[in-house]
VOGU-3710 file (C-alpha; in Angstrom, 3 decimals, decimal comma):
1> xxxxxxxxxx> 190,502/64,045/59,684  193,577/63,410/57,471  192,367/66,098/55,050  191,862/68,570/57,899  195,340/67,818/59,222  196,759/68,305/55,701  195,107/71,721/55,408  196,509/72,689/58,815  199,965/71,445/57,759  199,938/73,479/54,550
11> xxxxxxxxxx> 198,891/76,609/56,431  201,104/76,295/59,547  204,220/74,519/58,264  204,436/75,323/54,556  202,947/78,814/55,113  200,754/78,667/52,008  197,939/81,162/51,535  194,307/80,114/51,837  193,843/80,461/48,064  196,876/78,290/47,344
21> xxxxxxxxxx> 195,587/75,612/49,720  192,133/75,719/48,118  193,655/75,282/44,654  195,957/72,468/45,831  193,291/70,498/47,688  190,196/71,291/45,653  188,250/72,362/48,754  186,040/75,415/48,955  187,833/78,574/50,129  185,606/78,850/53,232
31> xxxxxxxxxx> 186,263/75,217/54,148  189,999/75,807/53,907  189,703/78,970/55,984  187,698/77,143/58,674  190,270/74,418/59,297  193,348/76,584/58,723  192,226/79,067/61,393  190,785/76,493/63,789  192,542/76,538/67,184  190,192/74,476/69,333
41> xxxxxxxxxx> 189,998/70,851/68,161  188,171/69,486/71,187  185,033/68,328/69,298  186,363/66,583/66,200  185,662/62,925/65,452  188,177/60,504/63,986  187,703/58,146/61,032  188,728/54,510/61,150  191,898/53,564/59,256  192,221/50,064/57,728
51> xxxxxxxxxx> 195,387/48,443/56,304  195,609/48,056/52,505  199,145/46,691/52,003  198,392/43,012/51,118  194,925/42,783/49,518  195,109/39,038/48,649  197,167/37,906/51,640  195,458/40,174/54,165  193,047/37,597/55,639  195,892/35,081/56,061
61> xxxxxxxxxx> 198,325/37,446/57,826  197,113/36,633/61,386  197,716/32,938/60,683  201,236/33,587/59,343  202,029/35,764/62,355  200,897/33,043/64,761  203,091/30,435/63,025  206,153/32,700/63,106  205,608/33,615/66,760  205,263/29,921/67,665
71> xxxxxxxxxx> 208,524/29,178/65,822  210,416/31,169/68,475  209,763/28,357/70,961  211,073/25,453/68,842  214,582/24,569/67,514  215,633/26,361/64,356  215,647/23,161/62,273  211,922/22,729/62,920  210,825/26,252/62,071  208,756/27,217/59,030
81> xxxxxxxxxx> 210,488/28,092/55,790  208,781/30,426/53,351  207,948/27,456/51,103  206,464/25,513/53,991  204,285/28,509/54,944  203,128/28,873/51,325  202,361/25,131/51,031  200,316/25,131/54,266  198,358/28,228/53,242  197,574/26,650/49,867
91> xxxxxxxxxx> 196,764/23,121/51,084  195,152/23,794/54,456  193,495/27,205/54,017  192,855/27,413/50,268  195,205/30,332/49,581  195,244/31,232/45,870  197,808/34,030/45,898  201,390/33,977/44,679  204,480/32,608/46,389  206,267/35,946/45,971
101> xxxxxxxxxx> 203,669/37,843/48,030  204,116/35,348/50,879  207,898/35,641/50,597  207,837/39,456/50,763  205,591/39,519/53,820  207,505/36,804/55,730  210,821/38,564/55,071  209,410/41,844/56,375  207,823/40,202/59,402  211,023/38,380/60,357
111> xxxxxxxxxx> 212,974/41,629/60,083  210,595/43,325/62,514  210,770/40,349/64,903  214,542/40,274/64,732  214,897/44,028/65,336  212,895/43,697/68,545  215,413/41,251/70,024  218,742/42,537/68,676  221,083/45,062/70,296  220,105/48,708/70,216
121> xxxxxxxxxx> 221,833/51,653/68,589  222,444/54,864/70,543  219,964/57,467/69,308  220,250/61,242/69,184  217,458/63,032/71,013  216,358/66,421/69,616  215,968/69,256/72,103  212,549/69,486/73,730  211,379/66,031/72,668  210,205/63,731/75,429
131> xxxxxxxxxx> 209,005/60,277/76,397  205,861/59,398/78,361  204,997/56,462/80,603  203,066/55,423/83,717  204,699/53,702/86,697  202,859/51,822/89,439  203,410/52,547/93,141  201,664/51,913/96,463  200,461/54,501/98,954  198,323/54,760/102,076
141> xxxxxxxxxx> 194,996/56,585/101,963  193,355/58,639/104,717  192,215/55,426/106,443  195,788/54,030/106,367  194,685/51,372/103,875  197,158/50,369/101,179  196,190/51,475/97,670  197,748/51,312/94,207  198,596/54,568/92,449  200,077/55,453/89,080
151> xxxxxxxxxx> 202,784/58,042/88,483  202,809/59,677/85,045  206,315/60,724/84,013  207,496/62,795/81,061  211,274/62,676/80,629  213,518/64,642/78,277  216,423/62,393/77,216  218,668/65,191/75,960  218,923/66,844/79,403  217,654/63,890/81,486
161> xxxxxxxxxx> 215,102/66,246/83,104  211,877/64,588/84,236  208,514/65,576/85,679  206,147/63,291/87,574  202,513/63,567/88,655  200,565/60,958/90,634  197,023/59,699/89,966  194,655/57,029/91,284  194,389/55,401/87,838  196,022/55,342/84,412
171> xxxxxxxxxx> 192,848/56,019/82,426  192,664/58,605/79,661  191,482/61,397/81,958  194,518/60,849/84,214  196,911/60,623/81,243  195,730/63,833/79,605  195,375/65,733/82,892  198,930/64,780/83,868  200,356/65,810/80,504  198,425/69,081/80,627
181> xxxxxxxxxx> 199,742/69,871/84,119  203,328/69,207/83,061  202,931/71,338/79,919  201,606/74,233/81,988  204,303/73,813/84,640  207,182/73,933/82,146  205,504/76,726/80,176  205,446/74,961/76,806  204,703/71,821/74,818  207,292/69,243/73,689
191> xxxxxxxxxx> 207,228/69,172/69,862  207,438/65,370/69,810  206,573/62,725/72,417  207,091/58,972/72,380  204,595/56,555/73,941  204,092/52,837/74,200  200,856/51,470/72,726  198,709/52,345/75,751  195,014/51,779/75,109  194,191/55,268/76,381
201> xxxxxxxxxx> 195,994/56,669/73,323  196,007/53,866/70,719  192,760/52,287/69,569  194,396/49,973/67,004  197,973/49,012/66,088  198,376/48,768/62,325  201,240/47,821/60,048  204,623/49,314/60,958  204,314/52,659/62,704  200,690/53,285/61,703
211> xxxxxxxxxx> 198,243/53,689/64,587  194,571/54,460/64,956  194,361/56,880/67,880  191,518/57,217/70,354  189,271/60,209/69,782  190,154/61,919/73,058  193,910/61,539/72,550  193,758/62,756/68,942  191,835/65,901/69,956  194,341/66,541/72,761
221> xxxxxxxxxx> 197,258/66,040/70,352  195,827/68,446/67,787  194,998/71,004/70,475  198,581/71,095/71,803  200,152/70,571/68,329  202,725/67,926/69,327  203,705/64,913/67,232  203,214/61,461/68,761  205,481/58,476/68,090  204,647/54,973/69,295
231> xxxxxxxxxx> 206,996/52,123/70,087  206,826/48,807/68,296  204,863/46,215/70,271  206,891/44,734/73,134  209,713/47,215/72,494  209,833/49,295/75,664  213,543/49,867/75,089  212,580/52,402/72,446  211,691/54,758/75,292  214,372/53,604/77,694
241> xxxxxxxxxx> 214,964/57,046/79,193  211,477/57,348/80,644  211,546/53,687/81,730  214,622/54,491/83,814  213,113/57,744/85,056  209,960/55,951/86,238  212,057/53,566/88,316  214,258/56,372/89,627  211,313/58,476/90,796  209,657/55,454/92,423
251> xxxxxxxxxx> 212,826/54,678/94,415  213,254/58,270/95,540  210,023/60,299/95,494  207,841/57,404/96,720  210,107/55,976/99,422  209,084/55,648/102,186  205,539/54,712/101,153  203,660/58,035/101,085  200,284/58,802/102,627  198,062/60,537/100,085
261> xxxxxxxxxx> 194,827/62,136/101,247  194,723/64,622/98,356  196,381/63,994/95,000  196,233/67,726/94,304  198,343/68,525/97,379  200,703/65,592/96,838  201,343/66,596/93,225  202,208/70,133/94,272  204,973/68,667/96,426  206,241/66,584/93,494
271> xxxxxxxxxx> 207,077/69,760/91,551  209,570/70,714/94,247  211,101/67,222/94,205  211,507/67,313/90,407  213,229/70,692/90,453  215,517/69,759/93,331  216,472/66,480/91,645  217,573/68,426/88,537  220,377/70,044/90,558  222,466/66,853/90,297
281> xxxxxxxxxx> 225,041/66,359/87,532  224,116/64,769/84,220  225,495/61,222/84,096  227,306/61,875/80,796  227,962/65,606/80,339  228,948/66,284/83,992  226,987/69,533/84,185  223,772/70,029/86,086  220,602/68,647/84,556  218,955/71,993/85,215
291> xxxxxxxxxx> 221,491/73,867/83,065  220,903/71,482/80,174  217,153/71,853/80,650  217,346/75,656/80,380  218,861/75,219/76,916  216,250/72,641/75,965  213,277/74,811/76,985  213,842/77,102/73,995  212,690/74,275/71,717  209,249/73,930/73,337
301> xxxxxxxxxx> 206,096/74,935/71,473  203,994/77,719/72,943  200,941/76,800/74,977  197,618/77,085/73,096  195,443/80,137/73,561  192,367/78,123/74,487  192,207/75,813/77,518  191,477/72,125/76,970  189,137/70,788/79,667  189,983/67,106/80,154
311> xxxxxxxxxx> 186,795/65,099/80,602  184,467/62,767/78,741  180,700/62,696/78,457  178,585/59,665/79,214  174,793/59,297/79,313  172,899/56,866/81,535  169,408/56,191/82,888  168,766/56,696/86,618  167,425/53,554/88,294  164,528/53,456/90,769
321> xxxxxxxxxx> 166,857/54,032/93,730  168,191/57,230/92,153  171,540/55,708/91,136  173,547/56,514/88,009  176,192/53,851/87,287  179,691/54,642/85,973  182,367/51,919/85,762  180,254/49,643/88,052  180,122/52,346/90,777  176,758/53,836/91,756
331> xxxxxxxxxx> 176,306/57,572/92,294  173,218/58,678/94,204  171,014/61,272/92,516  167,525/62,474/93,442  165,010/59,559/93,396  162,654/61,852/91,474  164,973/61,344/88,459  164,030/57,638/88,279  163,813/56,582/84,639  165,298/59,853/83,373
341> xxxxxxxxxx> 168,430/60,099/81,233  171,228/62,171/82,770  174,556/63,279/81,342  177,778/62,761/83,289  180,783/64,990/82,785  183,588/62,689/83,941  186,879/64,240/85,093  189,781/62,296/86,586  188,858/63,260/90,157  185,144/64,100/90,115
351> xxxxxxxxxx> 181,898/63,605/88,190  179,304/66,277/87,421  175,745/65,169/86,600  173,249/67,157/84,546  169,577/66,655/83,756  167,948/68,792/81,096  171,059/71,021/81,150  170,627/71,674/84,880  173,119/70,483/87,567  171,905/67,291/89,246
361> xxxxxxxxxx> 174,830/66,557/91,579  178,610/66,505/91,881  180,669/63,668/93,406  184,285/62,683/93,815  185,147/60,046/91,218  185,287/56,583/92,722  187,993/54,160/91,566  186,682/51,176/93,503  184,394/48,443/92,237  180,617/48,179/92,822
371> xxxxxxxxxx> 180,693/50,948/95,427  177,812/53,253/96,311  178,473/56,978/96,697  175,753/59,096/98,321  174,967/62,714/99,015  172,360/62,836/101,787  171,106/66,240/100,592  169,709/64,548/97,463  167,245/62,495/99,515  165,798/64,932/102,077
381> xxxxxxxxxx> 162,869/65,946/99,844  161,887/62,289/99,419  162,246/61,647/103,165  159,637/64,359/103,820  157,112/61,979/102,254  158,387/58,983/104,267  159,761/60,395/107,540  159,609/57,051/109,329  162,208/55,574/106,951  164,912/58,111/107,827
391> xxxxxxxxxx> 166,910/56,042/110,388  166,812/52,977/108,130  168,325/54,537/105,012  171,896/53,759/103,955  172,805/57,446/103,807  171,482/58,313/107,291  174,968/58,087/108,819  176,202/60,725/106,350  173,851/63,333/107,768  175,243/65,793/110,359
401> xxxxxxxxxx> 175,475/64,072/113,754  173,241/66,614/115,610  170,502/66,113/113,046  170,758/62,333/113,323  170,147/62,643/117,062  167,354/65,178/116,586  165,531/62,990/114,054  165,931/59,884/116,228  164,350/61,752/119,151  161,455/63,010/116,995
411> xxxxxxxxxx> 158,397/61,004/116,024  155,440/61,375/113,690  154,526/64,954/112,825  157,504/66,404/114,714  159,956/64,374/112,606  158,165/65,363/109,396  158,315/69,055/110,370  162,008/68,689/111,188  162,681/67,087/107,788  160,717/69,815/106,010
421> xxxxxxxxxx> 162,875/72,424/107,730  166,041/70,476/106,851  164,874/70,294/103,239  164,342/74,066/103,240  167,869/74,623/104,548  169,341/72,322/101,900  167,227/73,833/99,113  168,476/77,307/100,065  172,055/76,073/99,634  172,809/76,450/103,348
431> xxxxxxxxxx> 173,594/72,834/104,277  176,773/74,051/105,992  174,594/75,880/108,568  172,690/72,770/109,694  174,667/72,246/112,890  174,726/75,966/113,742  170,926/76,090/113,624  170,480/73,241/116,109  173,243/74,609/118,322  171,531/78,022/118,562
441> xxxxxxxxxx> 168,186/76,394/119,319  169,763/74,245/122,026  171,341/77,277/123,676  167,840/78,723/124,019  166,383/75,458/125,285  164,063/74,938/122,304  163,734/71,811/120,170  160,391/72,317/118,361  160,434/72,839/114,583  159,062/76,407/114,690
451> xxxxxxxxxx> 161,752/77,562/117,119  164,492/75,849/115,095  163,143/77,505/111,937  163,288/80,894/113,665  166,912/80,205/114,614  167,625/79,359/110,980  166,129/82,633/109,807  168,180/84,532/112,386  171,407/82,960/111,085  170,800/82,730/107,348
461> xxxxxxxxxx> 168,352/85,551/106,740  169,573/88,321/108,993  167,445/91,457/109,307  168,522/94,243/107,016  169,648/97,286/108,939  170,541/100,235/106,696  173,544/102,290/107,666  172,836/105,791/109,044  173,081/108,715/106,698  176,506/110,227/106,512
471> xxxxxxxxxx> 176,514/114,041/106,462  178,971/115,659/104,136  181,645/117,237/106,311  182,579/119,954/103,846  179,014/121,072/103,033  178,641/124,915/102,822  177,234/126,590/105,971  173,940/128,482/105,605  174,078/132,196/106,584  170,462/132,619/107,727
481> xxxxxxxxxx> 169,564/135,196/110,465  165,757/135,772/110,489  164,192/138,873/112,139  161,851/137,652/114,919  160,498/141,073/115,954  157,363/140,502/113,873  156,520/137,504/116,068  156,801/139,690/119,174  154,231/142,108/117,725  151,861/139,367/116,871
491> xxxxxxxx> 152,216/137,869/120,318  151,589/141,220/122,000  148,657/141,929/119,753  147,198/138,605/120,520  147,308/139,234/124,229  145,622/142,680/123,834  142,891/141,204/121,696  142,252/138,523/124,218
//
């Protein structure tokens, strides 16, 4: 991946020709052309990166770090000196390296530890560059129950402009979806963004500023072409602007406690709040935040040509009850898929299931724990084989109320016929017409399966009645005046002959 990024850098930034890049890197011309022209990076894999700074001391570094961290809790006179650390490594752990290597590492480590606790210097923020963070808030759902939500905020320190979007979680799908929405709303991409070491973006924290990024985040970063900076561990002050913006938005946009029945609708309202908030004066420059933001927008990168669908794939085996399990939650698929492997396309708000490249069901994504999510239409075909079990199933209450009553009032063959008709309606993709069918049958005083089926055909499969022919109004008139005298002669002759 580093070599691919280098090729892209030479082509985009240094504006070298493909031949020059091939000569400089030693790669085949076609290989260079492939990665120089590549715009969609959504399927690349990332290599692992391992530290190589201290080959002899490397295995002892975690021990040294633990001793130095523990020293923070004891008086200075009882803390480790470099010599004491070296002596303990040699005597207790069998270290055979040099004293100078220990001294160099300890000095560097103490500098990093000290920088994290000392005062902070005011930093200049380039135009268009931003900071990213999640903030926790509470909201009420459709049932008035209290839930925990997470507001993703991207702030721009130079203008103090900020944008916020709310999500039910802070997983990678929510992070990338929120960033993508903000990019599209502002019409560009910040050239550089600063993050903390969130696990949705950082797979491993290495020495200094080196990070191993998660595959999904790296592909997203390459796709939108922004540079990512990450704070030192436990150094949230390094993105203090967004930390303040998260608190500000929570105290204003989420007070009083909001009721969220649709995150899509709620987030649309947040755009208006963000734009209105930017009308206030900047705390330092005493001009509106919006005016400063207009100047800053010129520094944004253009949006990519290709869309980046934010989701992840996961494969699982359907159990005997027709459930596919994702994050401990069970999603009901057709029981006929028992033992089969299905693929799940997991978005932040819904999950799409596929079997043998064919759709097998779509559900809202559940963020609970050990919950069961059903779709009653998945089970009707199986109920046709066991009609007596219908009222005892866990998904029976999800069925349309009129059909629950109809099935409860039916027995034996009548119930089986009713379920076969219901299965036909569902299979035709007309589940929304279920109640209309029973309502029409009831208006005509009929409850038998054949009459209900006829009502279904009348609603869903209406008789085709072709429109009458339309005569052309400006068609030319025929000038035809036949001479009928010949018919008079024939008629007269006929009478004489008779």
